[in-house]
N, C-alpha and C positions, 0 to 999 in steps of 0.2 A: 066516336070516343073523343076526338079533339074538340068537338063542339061542346060536349059535356064539361070538359076541363075548362074551356073558355067561359062557359056560363057560370061555373063555380067561382072562377077568378073574378068575374064581373060582379057576382053577388057579394063576394068578400069586399071588393073595392067600394061598392055602394054602401055596405055596412060601415066600413072605416070612414068614408066620407060623411055619413050621417053622424057618427060619433064626433068627428072633428068639428063639424058645423055646430053641433050642440054645445061643445066645449067653448068654441069661440063666442057663441051667443051668451053663454053664462059669464064668461070673462068680460065681455062688453057691458053686460048689465051691471056687474059688480063695479066696474070702473066708473060707469055713469053714477052709480049710487055713492061713490066716494068723492065725486066732484070733477071727474073728467067729462066735460060737457059733451064731447063727441065720442066718448068711450075709447075703444081701442085706437081709433084714428088719432085722438088727442095724444095718447101715449106714444104712438109711433112718431108723431110730429115732434114731441118733446125729446124723445130719444135721438131723433135725427139732428135736432138743434144742438144737443149736448155733444154728439159725435162730431159734428161739423166744427164746433168750437174747439174741441180737443185736437182735431186735425190741424186747425189753423194755428193753435198755440204750438203744437209740435213743429209745424212748418216754420213758424217765426223763430223758434228756438234753434232749429237747424240752420236757418239763414244767419242768425247772430253768431253761431259757432264757426261758420265758414270764413 
């Protein structure tokens, strides 16, 4: 019985993984189509740069208020 339950859980997780992989591929394709040369990787890098700049600005403002 336990083995059947584990196999059902595994099957569900494989299904969910396939869905997520498909969605990521579609998002990556769309991002490349609108000009992000490396797709999702380009967006992640841009988001990281924006986040880092905002953190630096916040840190600089905190230092100037101290």
